[in-house]
C-alpha angles and dihedrals in degrees: 000000000000089000093059092044091052090046094055095040097048111022111028122059138165121260089242116146110278097020094066088050091060103036116070101210109241094006105067100003144333125270127211132191113265116249092014105111092181090059092052092045092051091050091052093047092046091049099044094087096038101081094149091050091049091052089051091049091049093049091048091048093050091050091049093050094045091051099040101037104033117134089249093053092043091051091048091052094046090048090050092051092047092048091050092048091049093043093241111147104182138028113260 
């Protein structure tokens, strides 16, 4: 169903490097062990009856992404890396 597809696409992710650094397990999604189908299946089954919790997880995840990966934040981080690489300490 659409509900299950949204659940897997938005709120359950593998503990692969990078993903687990962004998703706070239980706060903005659920993580499962990669290559462990039983772990994924149990997360889906656990979550199936928790529609309100899933909406909360999705909202928290969206807020996190908007704050962490906005164009402004991305530009600030890129500028910081470039300044460090060029040895420039302050904005002139």
